Structure formats: C-alpha cells, structure tokens
N, CA, C and O atoms as a printed pandas DataFrame, in Angstrom:
     atom_number atom_name residue_name chain_id  residue_number  x_coord  y_coord  z_coord
0              1         N          MET        A               1   52.484  161.462   70.498
1              2        CA          MET        A               1   52.571  160.029   70.562
2              3         C          MET        A               1   53.843  159.562   69.875
3              4         O          MET        A               1   54.286  160.148   68.887
4              5         N          LEU        A               2   54.415  158.513   70.408
5              6        CA          LEU        A               2   55.678  157.990   69.901
6              7         C          LEU        A               2   55.417  157.182   68.648
7              8         O          LEU        A               2   54.540  156.319   68.616
8              9         N          SER        A               3   56.185  157.473   67.628
9             10        CA          SER        A               3   56.019  156.759   66.366
10            11         C          SER        A               3   57.175  155.772   66.217
11            12         O          SER        A               3   58.338  156.176   66.234
12            13         N          LEU        A               4   56.871  154.496   66.074
13            14        CA          LEU        A               4   57.894  153.463   65.903
14            15         C          LEU        A               4   57.798  152.888   64.503
15            16         O          LEU        A               4   56.711  152.625   63.988
16            17         N          ARG        A               5   58.931  152.705   63.918
17            18        CA          ARG        A               5   58.978  152.058   62.616
18            19         C          ARG        A               5   58.895  150.565   62.821
19            20         O          ARG        A               5   59.129  150.042   63.911
20            21         N          ARG        A               6   58.561  149.911   61.755
21            22        CA          ARG        A               6   58.442  148.448   61.817
22            23         C          ARG        A               6   59.761  147.805   62.228
23            24         O          ARG        A               6   59.750  146.841   62.993
24            25         N          SER        A               7   60.889  148.301   61.752
25            26        CA          SER        A               7   62.196  147.728   62.099
26            27         C          SER        A               7   62.474  147.899   63.593
27            28         O          SER        A               7   63.058  147.016   64.222
28            29         N          HIS        A               8   62.053  149.040   64.166
29            30        CA          HIS        A               8   62.238  149.247   65.604
30            31         C          HIS        A               8   61.409  148.251   66.405
31            32         O          HIS        A               8   61.883  147.702   67.399
32            33         N          VAL        A               9   60.190  148.022   65.980
33            34        CA          VAL        A               9   59.314  147.090   66.677
34            35         C          VAL        A               9   59.894  145.685   66.634
35            36         O          VAL        A               9   59.897  144.984   67.646
36            37         N          LEU        A              10   60.382  145.269   65.475
37            38        CA          LEU        A              10   60.982  143.937   65.360
38            39         C          LEU        A              10   62.225  143.804   66.240
39            40         O          LEU        A              10   62.470  142.762   66.848
40            41         N          PHE        A              11   63.001  144.887   66.291
41            42        CA          PHE        A              11   64.202  144.886   67.128
42            43         C          PHE        A              11   63.809  144.739   68.603
43            44         O          PHE        A              11   64.411  143.945   69.327
44            45         N          LEU        A              12   62.817  145.490   69.045
45            46        CA          LEU        A              12   62.374  145.409   70.434
46            47         C          LEU        A              12   61.802  144.031   70.757
47            48         O          LEU        A              12   62.012  143.506   71.851
48            49         N          LEU        A              13   61.078  143.448   69.801
49            50        CA          LEU        A              13   60.546  142.094   70.006
50            51         C          LEU        A              13   61.694  141.078   70.145
51            52         O          LEU        A              13   61.624  140.161   70.963
52            53         N          ALA        A              14   62.726  141.250   69.352
53            54        CA          ALA        A              14   63.877  140.344   69.413
54            55         C          ALA        A              14   64.562  140.443   70.780
55            56         O          ALA        A              14   64.954  139.432   71.363
56            57         N          ILE        A              15   64.700  141.677   71.283
57            58        CA          ILE        A              15   65.323  141.862   72.602
58            59         C          ILE        A              15   64.445  141.244   73.681
59            60         O          ILE        A              15   64.949  140.554   74.566
60            61         N          ALA        A              16   63.139  141.483   73.619
61            62        CA          ALA        A              16   62.230  140.927   74.616
62            63         C          ALA        A              16   62.270  139.404   74.593
63            64         O          ALA        A              16   62.204  138.771   75.646
64            65         N          THR        A              17   62.374  138.820   73.431
65            66        CA          THR        A              17   62.455  137.368   73.309
66            67         C          THR        A              17   63.751  136.871   73.929
67            68         O          THR        A              17   63.766  135.860   74.631
68            69         N          CYS        A              18   64.830  137.580   73.667
69            70        CA          CYS        A              18   66.132  137.193   74.224
70            71         C          CYS        A              18   66.117  137.277   75.731
71            72         O          CYS        A              18   66.681  136.411   76.400
72            73         N          LEU        A              19   65.485  138.298   76.285
73            74        CA          LEU        A              19   65.455  138.444   77.735
74            75         C          LEU        A              19   64.607  137.363   78.382
75            76         O          LEU        A              19   64.865  136.967   79.519
76            77         N          GLY        A              20   63.619  136.894   77.685
77            78        CA          GLY        A              20   62.747  135.869   78.244
78            79         C          GLY        A              20   63.332  134.481   78.136
79            80         O          GLY        A              20   62.939  133.590   78.890
80            81         N          ALA        A              21   64.240  134.276   77.239
81            82        CA          ALA        A              21   64.848  132.959   77.041
82            83         C          ALA        A              21   66.353  133.131   76.940
83            84         O          ALA        A              21   66.874  134.241   77.054
84            85         N          SER        A              22   67.015  132.067   76.735
85            86        CA          SER        A              22   68.464  132.124   76.582
86            87         C          SER        A              22   68.824  132.833   75.297
87            88         O          SER        A              22   68.211  132.580   74.259
88            89         N          CYS        A              23   69.802  133.711   75.344
89            90        CA          CYS        A              23   70.203  134.465   74.155
90            91         C          CYS        A              23   71.161  133.679   73.282
91            92         O          CYS        A              23   71.511  134.121   72.187
92            93         N          ARG        A              24   71.582  132.535   73.749
93            94        CA          ARG        A              24   72.510  131.738   72.943
94            95         C          ARG        A              24   71.747  131.027   71.839
95            96         O          ARG        A              24   70.645  130.517   72.039
96            97         N          PRO        A              25   72.365  131.011   70.676
97            98        CA          PRO        A              25   71.702  130.255   69.609
98            99         C          PRO        A              25   71.746  128.772   69.920
99           100         O          PRO        A              25   72.720  128.280   70.490
100          101         N          SER        A              26   70.710  128.070   69.554
101          102        CA          SER        A              26   70.709  126.630   69.792
102          103         C          SER        A              26   71.612  125.952   68.792
103          104         O          SER        A              26   71.683  126.336   67.624
104          105         N          PRO        A              27   72.309  124.924   69.278
105          106        CA          PRO        A              27   73.197  124.198   68.361
106          107         C          PRO        A              27   72.358  123.440   67.335
107          108         O          PRO        A              27   71.197  123.112   67.580
108          109         N          PRO        A              28   72.961  123.174   66.197
109          110        CA          PRO        A              28   72.227  122.408   65.183
110          111         C          PRO        A              28   71.876  121.021   65.723
111          112         O          PRO        A              28   72.529  120.517   66.637
112          113         N          ALA        A              29   70.874  120.432   65.168
113          114        CA          ALA        A              29   70.396  119.123   65.640
114          115         C          ALA        A              29   71.480  118.059   65.527
115          116         O          ALA        A              29   71.485  117.108   66.308
116          117         N          SER        A              30   72.389  118.196   64.584
117          118        CA          SER        A              30   73.425  117.183   64.393
118          119         C          SER        A              30   74.638  117.415   65.314
119          120         O          SER        A              30   75.601  116.650   65.261
120          121         N          TYR        A              31   74.598  118.455   66.151
121          122        CA          TYR        A              31   75.737  118.807   67.014
122          123         C          TYR        A              31   75.875  117.818   68.174
123          124         O          TYR        A              31   74.906  117.522   68.874
124          125         N          THR        A              32   77.079  117.323   68.360
125          126        CA          THR        A              32   77.401  116.526   69.550
126          127         C          THR        A              32   78.672  117.121   70.146
127          128         O          THR        A              32   79.668  117.288   69.442
128          129         N          PRO        A              33   78.643  117.440   71.428
129          130        CA          PRO        A              33   79.822  118.055   72.031
130          131         C          PRO        A              33   81.003  117.090   72.044
131          132         O          PRO        A              33   80.838  115.872   72.100
132          133         N          ALA        A              34   82.187  117.669   71.991
133          134        CA          ALA        A              34   83.404  116.848   72.042
134          135         C          ALA        A              34   83.466  116.176   73.403
135          136         O          ALA        A              34   83.140  116.808   74.408
136          137         N          PRO        A              35   83.868  114.927   73.466
137          138        CA          PRO        A              35   83.940  114.236   74.763
138          139         C          PRO        A              35   85.043  114.872   75.621
139          140         O          PRO        A              35   86.090  115.273   75.113
140          141         N          LEU        A              36   84.790  114.952   76.898
141          142        CA          LEU        A              36   85.792  115.487   77.821
142          143         C          LEU        A              36   86.891  114.458   78.008
143          144         O          LEU        A              36   86.625  113.257   78.025
144          145         N          PRO        A              37   88.142  114.930   78.149
145          146        CA          PRO        A              37   89.234  113.968   78.343
146          147         C          PRO        A              37   89.108  113.278   79.701
147          148         O          PRO        A              37   88.588  113.850   80.660
148          149         N          THR        A              38   89.581  112.069   79.758
149          150        CA          THR        A              38   89.567  111.319   81.021
150          151         C          THR        A              38   90.686  111.847   81.913
151          152         O          THR        A              38   91.560  112.586   81.463
152          153         N          LEU        A              39   90.644  111.458   83.176
153          154        CA          LEU        A              39   91.691  111.870   84.110
154          155         C          LEU        A              39   93.057  111.386   83.633
155          156         O          LEU        A              39   94.040  112.123   83.707
156          157         N          ALA        A              40   93.117  110.166   83.152
157          158        CA          ALA        A              40   94.396  109.616   82.678
158          159         C          ALA        A              40   94.932  110.441   81.510
159          160         O          ALA        A              40   96.133  110.700   81.422
160          161         N          GLU        A              41   94.032  110.852   80.613
161          162        CA          GLU        A              41   94.464  111.680   79.474
162          163         C          GLU        A              41   94.944  113.048   79.943
163          164         O          GLU        A              41   95.938  113.570   79.437
164          165         N          GLU        A              42   94.238  113.627   80.909
165          166        CA          GLU        A              42   94.645  114.933   81.457
166          167         C          GLU        A              42   96.017  114.837   82.113
167          168         O          GLU        A              42   96.867  115.706   81.916
168          169         N          LEU        A              43   96.233  113.769   82.902
169          170        CA          LEU        A              43   97.520  113.592   83.563
170          171         C          LEU        A              43   98.647  113.425   82.548
171          172         O          LEU        A              43   99.743  113.956   82.729
172          173         N          LYS        A              44   98.369  112.691   81.491
173          174        CA          LYS        A              44   99.376  112.493   80.445
174          175         C          LYS        A              44   99.741  113.825   79.798
175          176         O          LYS        A              44  100.916  114.106   79.561
176          177         N          LEU        A              45   98.734  114.640   79.514
177          178        CA          LEU        A              45   98.984  115.955   78.915
178          179         C          LEU        A              45   99.775  116.855   79.867
179          180         O          LEU        A              45  100.668  117.591   79.447
180          181         N          MET        A              46   99.434  116.786   81.149
181          182        CA          MET        A              46  100.152  117.607   82.128
182          183         C          MET        A              46  101.615  117.187   82.225
183          184         O          MET        A              46  102.503  118.036   82.296
184          185         N          LYS        A              47  101.867  115.881   82.228
185          186        CA          LYS        A              47  103.252  115.393   82.287
186          187         C          LYS        A              47  104.028  115.822   81.051
187          188         O          LYS        A              47  105.190  116.217   81.144
188          189         N          GLN        A              48  103.374  115.743   79.881
189          190        CA          GLN        A              48  104.038  116.170   78.647
190          191         C          GLN        A              48  104.391  117.657   78.698
191          192         O          GLN        A              48  105.392  118.084   78.123
192          193         N          ALA        A              49  103.558  118.444   79.394
193          194        CA          ALA        A              49  103.814  119.878   79.519
194          195         C          ALA        A              49  104.821  120.189   80.616
195          196         O          ALA        A              49  105.206  121.343   80.801
196          197         N          GLY        A              50  105.252  119.154   81.349
197          198        CA          GLY        A              50  106.232  119.348   82.411
198          199         C          GLY        A              50  105.633  119.832   83.715
199          200         O          GLY        A              50  106.347  120.377   84.557
200          201         N          LEU        A              51  104.330  119.642   83.900
201          202        CA          LEU        A              51  103.664  120.073   85.122
202          203         C          LEU        A              51  103.657  118.948   86.157
203          204         O          LEU        A              51  103.607  117.775   85.788
204          205         N          PRO        A              52  103.707  119.289   87.447
205          206        CA          PRO        A              52  103.672  118.248   88.481
206          207         C          PRO        A              52  102.292  117.607   88.532
207          208         O          PRO        A              52  101.275  118.281   88.370
208          209         N          THR        A              53  102.270  116.302   88.758
209          210        CA          THR        A              53  100.995  115.580   88.794
210          211         C          THR        A              53  100.801  114.789   90.079
211          212         O          THR        A              53   99.743  114.192   90.278
212          213         N          THR        A              54  101.798  114.774   90.952
213          214        CA          THR        A              54  101.674  114.063   92.230
214          215         C          THR        A              54  102.247  114.955   93.332
215          216         O          THR        A              54  103.023  115.866   93.044
216          217         N          PRO        A              55  101.879  114.706   94.578
217          218        CA          PRO        A              55  102.469  115.484   95.677
218          219         C          PRO        A              55  103.995  115.361   95.720
219          220         O          PRO        A              55  104.688  116.320   96.059
220          221         N          GLU        A              56  104.503  114.201   95.382
221          222        CA          GLU        A              56  105.961  114.003   95.376
222          223         C          GLU        A              56  106.635  114.911   94.355
223          224         O          GLU        A              56  107.751  115.380   94.574
224          225         N          ASP        A              57  105.944  115.159   93.227
225          226        CA          ASP        A              57  106.507  116.045   92.204
226          227         C          ASP        A              57  106.629  117.477   92.711
227          228         O          ASP        A              57  107.478  118.234   92.240
228          229         N          LEU        A              58  105.788  117.851   93.667
229          230        CA          LEU        A              58  105.817  119.207   94.205
230          231         C          LEU        A              58  106.938  119.400   95.217
231          232         O          LEU        A              58  107.366  120.529   95.458
232          233         N          GLN        A              59  107.412  118.328   95.805
233          234        CA          GLN        A              59  108.469  118.411   96.810
234          235         C          GLN        A              59  109.790  118.765   96.145
235          236         O          GLN        A              59  110.232  118.092   95.214
236          237         N          ALA        A              60  110.410  119.825   96.632
237          238        CA          ALA        A              60  111.729  120.189   96.122
238          239         C          ALA        A              60  112.700  119.068   96.470
239          240         O          ALA        A              60  112.599  118.475   97.544
240          241         N          PRO        A              61  113.630  118.774   95.585
241          242        CA          PRO        A              61  114.593  117.717   95.910
242          243         C          PRO        A              61  115.443  118.137   97.107
243          244         O          PRO        A              61  115.820  119.302   97.242
244          245         N          LEU        A              62  115.732  117.182   97.958
245          246        CA          LEU        A              62  116.550  117.488   99.125
246          247         C          LEU        A              62  117.986  117.766   98.702
247          248         O          LEU        A              62  118.569  117.003   97.932
248          249         N          PRO        A              63  118.556  118.857   99.205
249          250        CA          PRO        A              63  119.963  119.119   98.909
250          251         C          PRO        A              63  120.844  118.148   99.694
251          252         O          PRO        A              63  120.355  117.452  100.583
252          253         N          PRO        A              64  122.121  118.097   99.379
253          254        CA          PRO        A              64  123.022  117.245  100.170
254          255         C          PRO        A              64  122.923  117.631  101.651
255          256         O          PRO        A              64  122.701  118.797  101.978
256          257         N          SER        A              65  123.085  116.667  102.524
257          258        CA          SER        A              65  122.875  116.900  103.957
258          259         C          SER        A              65  123.798  117.986  104.523
259          260         O          SER        A              65  123.441  118.665  105.486
260          261         N          ASP        A              66  124.977  118.147  103.927
261          262        CA          ASP        A              66  125.887  119.182  104.438
262          263         C          ASP        A              66  125.502  120.582  103.965
263          264         O          ASP        A              66  126.137  121.560  104.361
264          265         N          GLN        A              67  124.452  120.695  103.109
265          266        CA          GLN        A              67  124.000  122.000  102.631
266          267         C          GLN        A              67  122.579  122.330  103.092
267          268         O          GLN        A              67  122.100  123.438  102.853
268          269         N          ASN        A              68  121.905  121.397  103.743
269          270        CA          ASN        A              68  120.509  121.581  104.134
270          271         C          ASN        A              68  120.411  121.970  105.608
271          272         O          ASN        A              68  120.855  121.228  106.484
272          273         N          ALA        A              69  119.822  123.147  105.875
273          274        CA          ALA        A              69  119.695  123.637  107.247
274          275         C          ALA        A              69  118.483  123.056  107.971
275          276         O          ALA        A              69  118.411  123.154  109.196
276          277         N          ALA        A              70  117.536  122.460  107.265
277          278        CA          ALA        A              70  116.292  121.988  107.889
278          279         C          ALA        A              70  116.536  121.036  109.062
279          280         O          ALA        A              70  115.919  121.221  110.111
280          281         N          PRO        A              71  117.402  120.028  108.938
281          282        CA          PRO        A              71  117.610  119.144  110.093
282          283         C          PRO        A              71  118.160  119.873  111.320
283          284         O          PRO        A              71  117.847  119.511  112.454
284          285         N          ILE        A              72  118.963  120.879  111.092
285          286        CA          ILE        A              72  119.523  121.629  112.228
286          287         C          ILE        A              72  118.426  122.463  112.890
287          288         O          ILE        A              72  118.374  122.564  114.116
288          289         N          TYR        A              73  117.545  123.064  112.071
289          290        CA          TYR        A              73  116.432  123.818  112.653
290          291         C          TYR        A              73  115.510  122.883  113.444
291          292         O          TYR        A              73  114.950  123.283  114.464
292          293         N          ARG        A              74  115.353  121.653  112.979
293          294        CA          ARG        A              74  114.558  120.682  113.750
294          295         C          ARG        A              74  115.217  120.403  115.102
295          296         O          ARG        A              74  114.543  120.333  116.129
296          297         N          GLN        A              75  116.542  120.246  115.088
297          298        CA          GLN        A              75  117.270  120.037  116.343
298          299         C          GLN        A              75  117.091  121.232  117.282
299          300         O          GLN        A              75  116.923  121.068  118.491
300          301         N          LEU        A              76  117.130  122.437  116.703
301          302        CA          LEU        A              76  116.982  123.651  117.494
302          303         C          LEU        A              76  115.595  123.716  118.144
303          304         O          LEU        A              76  115.472  124.066  119.318
304          305         N          VAL        A              77  114.561  123.379  117.381
305          306        CA          VAL        A              77  113.201  123.377  117.930
306          307         C          VAL        A              77  113.085  122.346  119.050
307          308         O          VAL        A              77  112.501  122.626  120.096
308          309         N          THR        A              78  113.632  121.176  118.834
309          310        CA          THR        A              78  113.596  120.128  119.856
310          311         C          THR        A              78  114.316  120.588  121.127
311          312         O          THR        A              78  113.826  120.381  122.237
312          313         N          LEU        A              79  115.473  121.208  120.952
313          314        CA          LEU        A              79  116.251  121.697  122.094
314          315         C          LEU        A              79  115.476  122.767  122.864
315          316         O          LEU        A              79  115.424  122.739  124.094
316          317         N          LEU        A              80  114.877  123.709  122.136
317          318        CA          LEU        A              80  114.158  124.792  122.814
318          319         C          LEU        A              80  112.868  124.310  123.477
319          320         O          LEU        A              80  112.421  124.898  124.462
320          321         N          LYS        A              81  112.272  123.247  122.946
321          322        CA          LYS        A              81  111.104  122.671  123.620
322          323         C          LYS        A              81  111.523  121.958  124.906
323          324         O          LYS        A              81  110.844  122.044  125.929
324          325         N          ALA        A              82  112.653  121.253  124.835
325          326        CA          ALA        A              82  113.132  120.512  126.002
326          327         C          ALA        A              82  113.702  121.449  127.060
327          328         O          ALA        A              82  113.555  121.209  128.258
328          329         N          LYS        A              83  114.348  122.509  126.611
329          330        CA          LYS        A              83  114.992  123.445  127.535
330          331         C          LYS        A              83  114.746  124.871  127.030
331          332         O          LYS        A              83  115.633  125.476  126.428
332          333         N          PRO        A              84  113.532  125.414  127.275
333          334        CA          PRO        A              84  113.184  126.743  126.740
334          335         C          PRO        A              84  114.029  127.849  127.360
335          336         O          PRO        A              84  114.612  127.693  128.433
336          337         N          LEU        A              85  114.072  128.964  126.649
337          338        CA          LEU        A              85  114.730  130.147  127.195
338          339         C          LEU        A              85  113.927  130.600  128.412
339          340         O          LEU        A              85  112.699  130.669  128.366
340          341         N          ALA        A              86  114.625  130.903  129.484
341          342        CA          ALA        A              86  113.937  131.305  130.711
342          343         C          ALA        A              86  114.728  132.417  131.384
343          344         O          ALA        A              86  115.926  132.576  131.153
344          345         N          GLY        A              87  114.046  133.171  132.207
345          346        CA          GLY        A              87  114.700  134.218  132.991
346          347         C          GLY        A              87  115.430  135.210  132.122
347          348         O          GLY        A              87  114.884  135.730  131.149
348          349         N          ASP        A              88  116.696  135.472  132.492
349          350        CA          ASP        A              88  117.511  136.461  131.764
350          351         C          ASP        A              88  117.840  136.001  130.341
351          352         O          ASP        A              88  118.182  136.826  129.494
352          353         N          ASP        A              89  117.741  134.713  130.072
353          354        CA          ASP        A              89  118.042  134.210  128.722
354          355         C          ASP        A              89  117.004  134.663  127.695
355          356         O          ASP        A              89  117.276  134.643  126.494
356          357         N          LYS        A              90  115.821  135.069  128.154
357          358        CA          LYS        A              90  114.775  135.514  127.223
358          359         C          LYS        A              90  115.181  136.771  126.458
359          360         O          LYS        A              90  114.560  137.102  125.448
360          361         N          ILE        A              91  116.214  137.476  126.923
361          362        CA          ILE        A              91  116.667  138.665  126.209
362          363         C          ILE        A              91  117.118  138.303  124.794
363          364         O          ILE        A              91  117.020  139.123  123.881
364          365         N          VAL        A              92  117.608  137.086  124.614
365          366        CA          VAL        A              92  118.033  136.638  123.285
366          367         C          VAL        A              92  116.843  136.691  122.336
367          368         O          VAL        A              92  116.943  137.250  121.244
368          369         N          ASP        A              93  115.732  136.118  122.741
369          370        CA          ASP        A              93  114.524  136.113  121.916
370          371         C          ASP        A              93  114.016  137.529  121.699
371          372         O          ASP        A              93  113.621  137.873  120.585
372          373         N          ASP        A              94  114.017  138.355  122.734
373          374        CA          ASP        A              94  113.531  139.731  122.620
374          375         C          ASP        A              94  114.355  140.534  121.623
375          376         O          ASP        A              94  113.801  141.259  120.797
376          377         N          ILE        A              95  115.665  140.407  121.697
377          378        CA          ILE        A              95  116.530  141.201  120.817
378          379         C          ILE        A              95  116.525  140.654  119.392
379          380         O          ILE        A              95  116.523  141.425  118.432
380          381         N          VAL        A              96  116.523  139.336  119.250
381          382        CA          VAL        A              96  116.524  138.744  117.908
382          383         C          VAL        A              96  115.240  139.101  117.158
383          384         O          VAL        A              96  115.264  139.268  115.939
384          385         N          SER        A              97  114.123  139.220  117.874
385          386        CA          SER        A              97  112.856  139.510  117.196
386          387         C          SER        A              97  112.741  140.970  116.766
387          388         O          SER        A              97  111.867  141.293  115.961
388          389         N          ARG        A              98  113.592  141.863  117.273
389          390        CA          ARG        A              98  113.583  143.271  116.845
390          391         C          ARG        A              98  114.400  143.427  115.578
391          392         O          ARG        A              98  115.320  142.651  115.319
392          393         N          ARG        A              99  114.056  144.435  114.791
393          394        CA          ARG        A              99  114.785  144.679  113.544
394          395         C          ARG        A              99  115.748  145.846  113.717
395          396         O          ARG        A              99  115.407  146.867  114.314
396          397         N          MET        A             100  116.939  145.682  113.192
397          398        CA          MET        A             100  117.924  146.753  113.110
398          399         C          MET        A             100  117.908  147.651  114.350
399          400         O          MET        A             100  117.589  148.838  114.273
400          401         N          VAL        A             101  118.246  147.078  115.448
401          402        CA          VAL        A             101  118.180  147.817  116.696
402          403         C          VAL        A             101  119.591  148.055  117.218
403          404         O          VAL        A             101  120.474  147.209  117.086
404          405         N          ARG        A             102  119.773  149.193  117.797
405          406        CA          ARG        A             102  121.051  149.496  118.435
406          407         C          ARG        A             102  120.907  149.122  119.906
407          408         O          ARG        A             102  119.997  149.593  120.588
408          409         N          LEU        A             103  121.791  148.290  120.380
409          410        CA          LEU        A             103  121.718  147.819  121.761
410          411         C          LEU        A             103  122.358  148.827  122.707
411          412         O          LEU        A             103  123.339  149.491  122.370
412          413         N          THR        A             104  121.785  148.922  123.882
413          414        CA          THR        A             104  122.438  149.719  124.923
414          415         C          THR        A             104  123.592  148.883  125.475
415          416         O          THR        A             104  123.671  147.681  125.221
416          417         N          VAL        A             105  124.467  149.508  126.214
417          418        CA          VAL        A             105  125.596  148.800  126.812
418          419         C          VAL        A             105  125.077  147.715  127.751
419          420         O          VAL        A             105  125.620  146.611  127.790
420          421         N          ASP        A             106  124.023  148.030  128.511
421          422        CA          ASP        A             106  123.435  147.053  129.433
422          423         C          ASP        A             106  122.856  145.859  128.675
423          424         O          ASP        A             106  123.081  144.710  129.054
424          425         N          GLU        A             107  122.109  146.133  127.603
425          426        CA          GLU        A             107  121.515  145.040  126.808
426          427         C          GLU        A             107  122.587  144.168  126.193
427          428         O          GLU        A             107  122.467  142.943  126.190
428          429         N          ALA        A             108  123.642  144.790  125.670
429          430        CA          ALA        A             108  124.722  144.019  125.049
430          431         C          ALA        A             108  125.380  143.093  126.079
431          432         O          ALA        A             108  125.693  141.943  125.770
432          433         N          GLY        A             109  125.587  143.590  127.288
433          434        CA          GLY        A             109  126.187  142.754  128.337
434          435         C          GLY        A             109  125.283  141.592  128.720
435          436         O          GLY        A             109  125.740  140.458  128.866
436          437         N          ARG        A             110  123.975  141.887  128.883
437          438        CA          ARG        A             110  123.026  140.823  129.222
438          439         C          ARG        A             110  122.936  139.806  128.092
439          440         O          ARG        A             110  122.813  138.607  128.343
440          441         N          LEU        A             111  122.997  140.279  126.844
441          442        CA          LEU        A             111  122.927  139.378  125.693
442          443         C          LEU        A             111  124.146  138.462  125.650
443          444         O          LEU        A             111  124.008  137.264  125.403
444          445         N          ARG        A             112  125.337  139.009  125.885
445          446        CA          ARG        A             112  126.554  138.191  125.906
446          447         C          ARG        A             112  126.472  137.094  126.968
447          448         O          ARG        A             112  126.836  135.946  126.715
448          449         N          LYS        A             113  125.995  137.456  128.150
449          450        CA          LYS        A             113  125.872  136.472  129.232
450          451         C          LYS        A             113  124.869  135.372  128.856
451          452         O          LYS        A             113  125.115  134.186  129.075
452          453         N          ALA        A             114  123.733  135.795  128.285
453          454        CA          ALA        A             114  122.704  134.810  127.907
454          455         C          ALA        A             114  123.234  133.879  126.824
455          456         O          ALA        A             114  122.998  132.672  126.869
456          457         N          LEU        A             115  123.949  134.438  125.851
457          458        CA          LEU        A             115  124.485  133.599  124.777
458          459         C          LEU        A             115  125.570  132.659  125.290
459          460         O          LEU        A             115  125.709  131.541  124.794
460          461         N          SER        A             116  126.336  133.102  126.276
461          462        CA          SER        A             116  127.354  132.184  126.815
462          463         C          SER        A             116  126.703  131.071  127.634
463          464         O          SER        A             116  127.198  129.944  127.651
464          465         N          ARG        A             117  125.576  131.386  128.325
465          466        CA          ARG        A             117  124.866  130.340  129.069
466          467         C          ARG        A             117  124.170  129.364  128.119
467          468         O          ARG        A             117  124.052  128.178  128.426
468          469         N          ARG        A             118  123.714  129.854  126.976
469          470        CA          ARG        A             118  122.986  129.012  126.018
470          471         C          ARG        A             118  123.810  128.811  124.741
471          472         O          ARG        A             118  123.319  129.008  123.630
472          473         N          ALA        A             119  125.047  128.423  124.922
473          474        CA          ALA        A             119  125.933  128.177  123.778
474          475         C          ALA        A             119  125.377  127.069  122.891
475          476         O          ALA        A             119  125.661  127.036  121.693
476          477         N          ASP        A             120  124.583  126.155  123.469
477          478        CA          ASP        A             120  123.982  125.083  122.679
478          479         C          ASP        A             120  123.059  125.647  121.597
479          480         O          ASP        A             120  123.046  125.168  120.464
480          481         N          VAL        A             121  122.295  126.663  121.962
481          482        CA          VAL        A             121  121.390  127.301  120.998
482          483         C          VAL        A             121  122.202  128.073  119.962
483          484         O          VAL        A             121  121.959  127.957  118.761
484          485         N          GLY        A             122  123.154  128.851  120.429
485          486        CA          GLY        A             122  123.985  129.648  119.513
486          487         C          GLY        A             122  124.731  128.788  118.505
487          488         O          GLY        A             122  124.838  129.142  117.331
488          489         N          ARG        A             123  125.250  127.645  118.977
489          490        CA          ARG        A             123  125.986  126.746  118.086
490          491         C          ARG        A             123  125.081  126.246  116.960
491          492         O          ARG        A             123  125.480  126.238  115.796
492          493         N          LEU        A             124  123.848  125.827  117.313
493          494        CA          LEU        A             124  122.921  125.321  116.291
494          495         C          LEU        A             124  122.494  126.424  115.321
495          496         O          LEU        A             124  122.370  126.185  114.119
496          497         N          VAL        A             125  122.274  127.610  115.836
497          498        CA          VAL        A             125  121.893  128.732  114.960
498          499         C          VAL        A             125  123.012  129.014  113.959
499          500         O          VAL        A             125  122.759  129.176  112.765
500          501         N          HIS        A             126  124.233  129.072  114.447
501          502        CA          HIS        A             126  125.368  129.320  113.538
502          503         C          HIS        A             126  125.498  128.215  112.489
503          504         O          HIS        A             126  125.749  128.502  111.319
504          505         N          GLN        A             127  125.332  126.970  112.892
505          506        CA          GLN        A             127  125.417  125.867  111.931
506          507         C          GLN        A             127  124.329  125.992  110.872
507          508         O          GLN        A             127  124.581  125.772  109.687
508          509         N          ALA        A             128  123.125  126.345  111.298
509          510        CA          ALA        A             128  121.998  126.423  110.357
510          511         C          ALA        A             128  122.191  127.552  109.349
511          512         O          ALA        A             128  121.966  127.357  108.154
512          513         N          VAL        A             129  122.601  128.715  109.811
513          514        CA          VAL        A             129  122.705  129.847  108.879
514          515         C          VAL        A             129  123.899  129.724  107.939
515          516         O          VAL        A             129  123.975  130.437  106.939
516          517         N          GLU        A             130  124.822  128.836  108.246
517          518        CA          GLU        A             130  125.949  128.617  107.342
518          519         C          GLU        A             130  125.585  127.726  106.156
519          520         O          GLU        A             130  126.326  127.666  105.175
520          521         N          ARG        A             131  124.465  127.045  106.240
521          522        CA          ARG        A             131  124.040  126.149  105.150
522          523         C          ARG        A             131  123.258  126.960  104.109
523          524         O          ARG        A             131  122.424  127.790  104.472
524          525         N          PRO        A             132  123.521  126.724  102.826
525          526        CA          PRO        A             132  122.903  127.560  101.791
526          527         C          PRO        A             132  121.440  127.242  101.477
527          528         O          PRO        A             132  120.761  128.061  100.858
528          529         N          GLU        A             133  120.936  126.071  101.888
529          530        CA          GLU        A             133  119.560  125.696  101.544
530          531         C          GLU        A             133  118.820  125.209  102.777
531          532         O          GLU        A             133  119.420  124.803  103.772
532          533         N          CYS        A             134  117.480  125.261  102.681
533          534        CA          CYS        A             134  116.649  124.765  103.778
534          535         C          CYS        A             134  115.396  124.136  103.180
535          536         O          CYS        A             134  114.444  124.838  102.838
536          537         N          VAL        A             135  115.401  122.815  103.054
537          538        CA          VAL        A             135  114.273  122.094  102.475
538          539         C          VAL        A             135  113.830  121.044  103.477
539          540         O          VAL        A             135  114.595  120.159  103.861
540          541         N          TYR        A             136  112.558  121.165  103.898
541          542        CA          TYR        A             136  111.999  120.189  104.850
542          543         C          TYR        A             136  111.427  119.011  104.121
543          544         O          TYR        A             136  110.912  118.087  104.751
C-alpha cells in the first residue's frame, strides 16, 4: 500500500483545488485596476513615439514629378488597355516575362520588329525606368 505523508496529501489537495478553480490568486479587496487609456490618449502617445496614426501618415511622400515613375506606368497601363499587344507584338510580353534568356536570331528579329511597331510602349517603358522612384 502506498504511504503518503501529510505534506504530500496537502500538496495534492492544493493541486486539486487549483485545477478545479482558477490558479490565480485573488486580488486584495482594495484592488482597483488602472483605468485603460482613452483613444485620444493612445493616439497622443503614438504621435509622441513617432508612429503613424492616420492613413495619410502611412502614405510615402510623393517625389518630384520628374523623379516619380508612377504616372508614366499609369499612362502605360492606359495605353495597353486601349491598344493591347496583339499578333506578333505579343512576343514582347513573352520575352519580357522570361528571366535571363538568350534569344535566338529569329526571336531577336521578331522582337525588334514588334518594338519598332510599338514604339509608343517602348518610349513609356524607357521613361519610367529612368526615374529613380515610383510612388502611387
């Protein structure tokens, strides 16, 4: 038969009591929790810490127009929606979407012809990639 000491029994009773109820000690009767800060107080603290508090604060500042590529990319999207690549011109999209590819002589010739037919697209792409920033 298992022999338990009185201290073991008390320990087991304490564990059983804890499992049946919350193991957290109850706060003293005089305890009152600290009031939660209001939204205005939280916003003030965030601003003091230099954190953004409005959607406008999250927006990166627009660079000077001569350095921002976003308007040119918008023009490019508008142009391609109005006059999409079609037929042999689709080779431009096919080749641009591939990574580090060596073109065959035939592909290079077809690409040159497509780019000369769609100089409007090529011009906008060159303008956009020459700009150092792109913020919409």
